[in-house]
C-alpha positions in Angstrom: -18.4 -24.3 -15.1 -17.2 -21.0 -16.5 -17.8 -17.9 -14.5 -16.2 -15.4 -16.9 -19.5 -13.8 -18.1 -21.1 -10.8 -16.4 -24.5 -10.9 -14.9 -27.2 -12.8 -16.7 -28.8 -9.5 -17.9 -32.0 -11.2 -19.2 -32.8 -12.7 -15.8 -35.0 -11.1 -13.2 -32.9 -9.8 -10.3 -34.1 -12.4 -7.8 -33.1 -15.2 -10.2 -29.7 -13.6 -10.7 -29.2 -13.5 -6.9 -30.4 -17.0 -6.5 -28.0 -18.3 -9.2 -25.0 -16.4 -7.7 -25.8 -17.7 -4.2 -26.0 -21.3 -5.5 -22.6 -21.0 -7.0 -21.1 -19.5 -3.9 -22.6 -22.2 -1.7 -20.9 -24.8 -3.9 -17.4 -23.3 -3.5 -17.5 -22.1 0.1 -16.8 -24.7 2.8 -19.8 -25.8 4.9 -18.2 -24.0 7.9 -17.7 -20.7 6.0 -21.2 -20.8 4.4 -22.8 -21.4 7.8 -20.6 -18.5 9.1 -22.0 -16.3 6.3 -25.6 -17.2 7.3 -24.9 -16.3 10.9 -23.1 -13.1 10.0 -25.8 -12.1 7.6 -28.4 -12.3 10.5 -26.1 -10.0 12.6 -25.7 -7.6 9.8 -29.4 -7.5 9.0 -30.0 -6.5 12.7 -27.4 -3.7 12.4 -28.8 -2.0 9.3 -30.5 1.3 10.3 -33.4 1.0 7.9 -35.2 -2.3 8.5 -38.2 -1.4 6.5 -36.4 -0.5 3.3 -33.3 -2.7 3.1 -32.2 -1.4 -0.3 -31.7 2.1 1.3 -28.9 0.8 3.5 -25.4 1.3 2.0 -22.5 -0.9 3.3 -18.9 -0.2 2.3 -16.3 -2.9 1.6 -12.7 -1.9 0.8 -11.2 -4.2 -1.8 -7.5 -4.0 -2.6 -7.5 -7.0 -5.0 -5.3 -9.2 -2.9 -6.1 -12.8 -1.8 -7.5 -11.9 1.7 -9.7 -9.0 0.5 -10.9 -11.2 -2.4 -12.1 -13.7 0.2 -13.7 -11.0 2.3 -15.5 -9.6 -0.7 -16.9 -13.1 -1.6 -18.0 -13.6 2.0 -19.8 -10.2 2.1 -21.4 -10.9 -1.3 -22.7 -14.2 0.1 -24.2 -12.4 3.1 -25.9 -9.9 0.7 -27.4 -12.7 -1.3 -28.5 -14.6 1.8 -30.4 -11.5 3.0 -31.9 -11.1 -0.5 -33.2 -14.7 -0.5 -34.6 -14.4 3.0 -36.3 -11.0 2.7 -36.8 -10.3 -1.0 -34.6 -7.3 -0.8 -31.0 -6.5 0.4 -28.6 -3.8 1.3 -26.5 -2.0 -1.3 -22.9 -3.0 -1.3 -20.4 -0.3 -2.2 -17.0 -1.8 -3.1 -14.1 0.6 -3.3 -10.6 0.0 -4.7 -7.8 2.4 -3.9 -5.3 2.3 -6.7 -1.7 3.4 -6.4 1.1 3.2 -9.0 2.5 0.1 -7.3 -0.7 -1.9 -8.2 0.0 -3.7 -11.5 -2.5 -4.4 -14.2 -2.5 -8.0 -13.1 -4.3 -6.9 -9.9 -6.9 -4.9 -11.8 -7.5 -8.1 -13.9 -7.9 -10.2 -10.7 -10.5 -7.7 -9.5 -12.3 -7.8 -12.8 -12.5 -11.6 -12.7 -13.7 -11.6 -9.1 -16.5 -9.1 -10.0 -17.6 -11.3 -12.9 -17.5 -14.5 -10.9 -19.6 -12.9 -8.1 -22.1 -11.4 -10.6 -21.5 -7.8 -9.4 -21.5 -6.1 -12.8 -24.9 -4.8 -13.7 -26.4 -5.6 -10.3 -28.2 -2.5 -9.0 -27.5 -3.5 -5.4 -23.8 -3.0 -6.0 -21.6 0.0 -6.6 -18.1 -0.7 -7.8 -15.7 2.3 -7.3 -12.1 3.0 -8.3 -10.3 5.7 -6.4 -7.2 7.2 -7.9 -5.8 9.9 -5.6 -8.9 12.1 -5.0 -10.7 11.0 -8.1 -13.6 8.6 -7.6 -14.9 6.7 -10.7 -16.9 3.6 -11.6 -14.5 0.7 -11.7 -13.1 -0.3 -15.1 -10.1 -2.6 -15.2 -8.9 -0.9 -18.3 -8.9 2.7 -17.0 -5.3 4.0 -17.2 -3.7 5.2 -14.0 -3.7 9.0 -13.7 -0.4 10.8 -14.3 -0.8 12.9 -11.1 -1.1 9.8 -8.9 2.0 8.3 -10.6 3.9 11.5 -10.1 2.9 11.9 -6.5 3.8 8.3 -5.6 7.1 8.6 -7.4 8.1 11.8 -5.6 7.0 10.4 -2.2 9.1 7.3 -2.7 12.2 9.2 -3.8 12.0 11.9 -1.1 11.3 9.4 1.7 13.9 7.1 0.3 16.6 9.8 0.6 15.5 10.7 4.1 15.8 7.0 5.3 18.7 5.7 3.1 16.0 3.6 1.3 14.7 1.8 4.4 12.0 -0.3 2.8 8.9 0.3 5.0 8.9 4.1 5.2 10.1 4.5 1.6 7.2 2.6 0.1 4.5 2.3 2.8 4.2 5.5 4.8 2.6 7.6 2.0 0.8 4.5 0.6 -0.9 3.7 4.0 -2.1 7.3 4.4 -3.4 7.3 0.8 -5.3 4.1 1.6 -7.0 5.7 4.6 -7.8 8.8 2.6 -9.6 6.5 0.1 -11.5 5.0 3.0 -12.8 8.4 3.8 -13.6 9.3 0.2 -15.5 6.1 -0.3 -17.4 6.4 3.0 -18.4 10.0 2.2 -19.1 9.6 -1.6 -22.6 10.3 -3.0 -24.5 10.6 0.2 -22.2 8.4 2.3 -22.6 4.9 3.8 -24.4 3.4 6.8 -21.8 0.8 7.8 -18.2 -0.2 7.0 -17.5 -3.9 6.8 -14.1 -5.0 8.2 -12.4 -8.3 8.6 -10.5 -6.9 11.6 -11.3 -8.1 15.1 -12.5 -5.7 17.7 -9.1 -5.8 19.3 -7.4 -5.0 15.9 -9.8 -2.0 15.4 -9.0 -0.8 18.9 -5.3 -1.1 18.2 -5.6 1.1 15.1 -7.5 3.7 17.0 -5.0 3.7 19.9 -2.1 3.9 17.4 -3.5 7.0 15.7 -4.5 8.6 19.1 -1.0 8.1 20.6 0.6 9.5 17.4 -1.7 12.5 17.3 -1.2 13.2 21.0 2.5 12.8 20.9 2.9 15.4 18.1 0.0 17.7 19.1 -2.2 16.7 16.2 -5.4 15.7 18.0 -8.8 16.4 16.5 -11.2 18.7 18.4 -12.2 17.1 21.7 -15.9 16.6 20.7 -14.8 14.4 17.7 -12.5 12.1 19.6 -13.7 8.5 19.7 -15.6 8.8 16.4 -14.6 7.6 13.0 -14.7 11.2 11.8 -12.4 12.2 14.6 -10.1 9.2 13.6 -9.9 10.5 10.0 -9.4 14.1 11.2 -6.5 13.0 13.3 -5.0 11.1 10.3 -5.4 14.2 8.2 -3.5 16.2 10.8 -0.8 13.5 10.9 -0.7 13.4 7.1 -0.3 17.2 6.7 2.5 17.3 9.3 4.3 14.3 7.8 4.3 15.5 4.2 5.3 19.0 5.4 8.4 17.3 6.8 9.0 15.2 3.7 8.4 17.8 1.1 9.1 21.0 3.0 6.5 23.4 4.4 6.7 25.6 1.3 5.3 22.8 -0.8 1.7 23.9 0.0 0.0 22.3 -3.0 1.8 19.0 -2.5 0.9 18.8 1.2 -2.7 19.6 0.3 -2.8 16.8 -2.2 -2.1 14.4 0.6 -5.0 15.4 2.8 -7.2 12.7 4.3 -10.9 13.0 3.6 -12.9 13.2 6.8 -16.4 14.3 5.6 -18.4 11.3 6.5 -21.7 10.7 8.3 -21.7 11.4 12.0 -21.8 8.2 14.0 -20.6 6.0 11.2 -19.6 2.6 12.6 -17.7 -0.6 11.6 -19.2 -4.0 11.4 -16.7 -6.9 11.8 -17.1 -10.3 10.1 -14.0 -11.6 12.0 -15.9 -13.8 14.4 -17.8 -15.7 11.7 -15.2 -16.6 9.2 -11.7 -18.1 8.7 -9.0 -16.2 6.8 -6.3 -18.7 6.1 -6.1 -18.6 2.3 -5.2 -22.3 2.2 -8.7 -23.1 3.6 -10.4 -21.5 0.6 -7.9 -22.1 -2.2 -10.6 -23.4 -4.6 -12.7 -20.3 -4.1 -9.8 -18.0 -4.9 -8.2 -19.8 -7.8 -10.9 -21.8 -9.4 -14.0 -19.7 -8.8 -12.7 -16.1 -8.5 -10.0 -16.7 -11.1 -7.3 -15.3 -8.8 -3.8 -15.5 -10.4 -0.5 -15.0 -8.5 1.3 -12.8 -11.0 5.1 -12.6 -10.8 5.1 -8.9 -9.9 1.7 -8.4 -8.3 2.4 -11.3 -5.9 5.5 -10.2 -4.0 6.3 -12.0 -0.7 3.6 -11.0 1.8 1.5 -9.0 -0.7 -0.7 -10.3 -3.5 -1.9 -6.9 -4.7 1.3 -4.8 -4.9 4.7 -5.0 -6.7 6.4 -2.8 -4.2 7.9 -5.6 -2.0 9.8 -6.7 -5.0 11.3 -3.2 -5.2 12.1 -3.4 -1.5 14.2 -6.5 -2.2 15.8 -4.7 -5.1 16.8 -1.7 -2.9 18.3 -4.1 -0.3 20.4 -5.8 -2.9 21.5 -2.4 -4.3 22.6 -1.3 -0.8 24.6 -4.4 -0.3 26.2 -4.2 -3.7 27.0 -0.5 -3.8 27.7 0.4 -0.2 28.6 -2.8 1.7 30.9 -4.5 -0.8 28.7 -7.6 -1.2 27.2 -8.8 -4.4 23.7 -8.0 -5.6 22.8 -11.6 -5.2 23.9 -11.7 -1.6 21.9 -8.7 -0.7 18.8 -10.1 -2.5 19.2 -13.4 -0.6 19.3 -11.5 2.7 15.9 -9.8 1.9 14.4 -13.1 0.6 15.2 -14.9 3.8 13.7 -12.0 5.8 10.6 -11.8 3.7 9.9 -15.5 3.7 10.1 -15.5 7.5 7.4 -12.9 7.4 5.3 -15.2 5.1 5.7 -18.0 7.6 4.6 -15.7 10.5 1.5 -14.7 8.4 0.7 -18.4 7.9 0.9 -18.3 4.1 0.0 -21.5 2.4 3.2 -23.7 1.8 2.7 -23.6 -2.0 2.9 -19.8 -2.0 6.0 -19.8 0.1 7.6 -22.3 -2.2 6.6 -20.3 -5.2 8.3 -17.3 -3.8 11.4 -19.2 -2.8 11.8 -20.7 -6.3 11.4 -17.3 -8.0 14.6 -16.1 -6.3 16.6 -19.3 -6.3 18.9 -20.9 -8.8 21.5 -19.8 -11.3 20.7 -16.5 -13.0 17.7 -15.8 -10.7 19.2 -12.7 -9.1 20.0 -11.0 -12.5 16.7 -12.1 -13.9 14.8 -10.5 -11.0 17.1 -7.4 -11.2 16.0 -6.9 -14.8 12.4 -7.5 -14.0 12.4 -5.1 -11.0 14.1 -2.4 -13.0 11.5 -2.8 -15.8 8.7 -2.6 -13.2 10.2 0.5 -11.5 10.5 2.2 -14.9 6.9 1.3 -15.9 5.2 1.9 -12.6 7.1 5.0 -11.4 9.5 6.2 -14.1 12.4 5.5 -11.7 15.8 4.2 -12.9 18.3 2.0 -11.0 20.7 5.0 -10.9 18.0 7.0 -9.0 17.4 4.2 -6.5 21.2 4.0 -6.0 21.2 7.7 -5.1 18.5 7.1 -2.5 20.5 4.2 -1.0 23.4 6.5 -0.3 21.1 9.4 0.9 23.9 11.8 0.0 22.1 15.1 0.3 20.5 15.0 3.8 22.3 16.4 6.9 23.8 19.2 4.8 25.3 16.7 2.4 27.0 14.6 5.0 27.3 11.6 2.7 27.9 13.6 -0.5 31.6 12.9 -0.9 31.2 9.2 -0.5 28.4 9.0 -3.0 30.2 11.1 -5.6 33.5 9.2 -5.2 31.9 5.8 -5.6 29.0 6.5 -8.1 29.6 9.9 -9.8 33.4 10.5 -9.8 33.3 13.0 -12.6 31.3 15.3 -10.3 33.8 15.3 -7.5 35.5 18.4 -8.7 32.1 20.1 -8.8 31.4 19.4 -5.0 31.7 23.1 -4.1 29.2 24.0 -6.9 26.8 21.3 -5.7 26.9 22.5 -2.1 26.3 26.0 -3.2 23.3 24.9 -5.3 21.9 22.8 -2.5 22.4 25.4 0.2 21.3 28.4 -1.8 17.9 29.8 -2.5 18.8 31.3 -5.9 18.3 29.7 -9.3 21.4 28.6 -11.2 22.5 31.3 -13.6 26.0 30.4 -14.8 26.5 27.7 -17.4 28.4 25.4 -15.0 25.7 25.7 -12.3 23.0 25.0 -14.8 24.7 21.9 -16.1 25.4 20.6 -12.6 21.8 21.2 -11.5 20.5 19.3 -14.6 22.8 16.4 -13.8 21.7 16.2 -10.2 18.0 16.1 -11.3 18.9 13.3 -13.8 20.7 11.1 -11.3 18.2 11.5 -8.5 14.8 12.0 -10.3 14.2 15.0 -8.1 14.1 18.8 -8.8 16.7 21.1 -7.4 14.1 22.6 -5.0 13.4 19.1 -3.6 17.1 18.4 -3.2 17.4 21.6 -1.2 14.6 20.3 1.1 16.7 17.1 1.6 19.9 19.2 2.2 18.3 20.9 5.3 16.6 17.7 6.5 17.8 15.0 8.9 18.8 11.5 7.9 16.6 8.9 9.7 18.4 5.6 9.8 16.8 2.4 11.1 18.2 1.4 14.5 18.0 -1.7 16.6 17.2 0.7 19.5 14.8 3.1 17.8 13.8 6.4 19.3 10.8 8.0 17.7 11.8 11.6 18.1 10.3 12.7 14.7 7.0 11.8 13.0 8.8 9.9 10.2 10.2 7.6 12.9 7.0 7.3 14.9 4.6 6.3 12.1 6.0 2.8 12.0 7.0 2.5 15.7 6.1 -1.0 16.8 5.5 -2.2 13.3 5.9 -6.0 13.1 7.4 -6.1 9.6 11.0 -5.8 10.9 13.8 -8.0 12.0 17.3 -7.7 13.2 19.6 -9.6 10.8 23.3 -10.2 10.7 25.1 -8.7 7.8 28.5 -7.4 6.6 28.7 -3.7 6.0 32.1 -4.0 4.2 33.5 -6.7 2.0 35.8 -8.2 4.7 34.1 -6.8 7.8 32.6 -8.6 10.7 29.0 -9.7 11.0 27.0 -6.9 12.6 23.3 -6.5 13.5 21.1 -4.4 11.3 17.4 -3.6 11.4 15.7 -4.7 8.2 12.1 -3.7 7.3 9.8 -4.7 4.5 6.8 -6.6 3.4 
């Protein structure tokens, strides 16, 4: 049966709901359908307006990956069960936060899921797309906004230079804060919502809250006392953290840039979460038919990267590791790539990925020519998604400008030897507050911007900032370190940091 058409617009609403529920009952396992019935009863009891069910608005965050696709299908099933039982149901607001690392393939997966679940045209659903601070109705063909691309690009490059391209902070710090801002925007949009659906357990929700609370307390960023313990207080603390973090990354004088990264906290007082965790199973291998046959989920070569099925950034994390090994450690690009692949596949096993997905990923990076093929693909993706070149990533790998240019000579000698004789000019430009006036200074400034992808003003921020290297014995003395303290997506590997050097331990992070 094909499920590629939108809602049956000529059917009455109750018939549409009945048909959609029939299809879901066919593809869900008996266990998961019974779980949806049980969960729907709990949710019905938690809705604040029992007399007018359609006045209740429930939020579901949908990133377009395999797990959130299943969650969406499960909540849609609950919505349809309540509709069948009561002749009315809650309104489901589905919100997708899009960043530049989300390829078109993810948008297409979302579109197919919406069609399969009969969400288009159903007045009991709201489908939202959030690009930065812009909230619009979902359309898979809406182009990404240039301001989001520019912001994501600058965040990656600035954080990359601060951490010598350590994968997790480079790609995930800003992205995670952006996702939480989208949560706030979606929860407060157009009158707000009554409940937020989550697949996290109560313990996981508590862990998130404690993480934010500890971070805010450690750096003096707590919300007002009367707001603590509420979702609004949680978002306010995150906003304080975000403002402090981006002031550190971009410099306190970058007032507009810092403001663009604020976390929206204007939501209803007393807003609570409703967890479906206890009533459903999440292992994607258990609902493979639902994902691939019914929802039309495709595991695209870029969009499906290691532990992520809605983001191409982990492929770039592998690329950066390979560049570091090639340019700084005297290894080959392929050797560095293999190091990251082994690490990332170990993460896939820990997350209990289905064997067929692990094998798919292993095969992608294996065999003759695979490393160069993936290098070409990742360079093309970086250029398309962010406008970043391999040369600019190489500069971040060296982090030559932080700590007053501590690594500048090494970088210039190995990567830009023709600039070595301009070292004094470069240091004058980076340490000064004046604009270049002479011809030589102007040319050197333009060259620095070309090879880094950053403006001279941003390079000056890096020049007076510290270099934060990953350590096997981390000490979270700065916010940039503390954000990912205790993060599980790390491992100590054995590597060679020179061509003939001994094996030494190094902390590797990624997704």
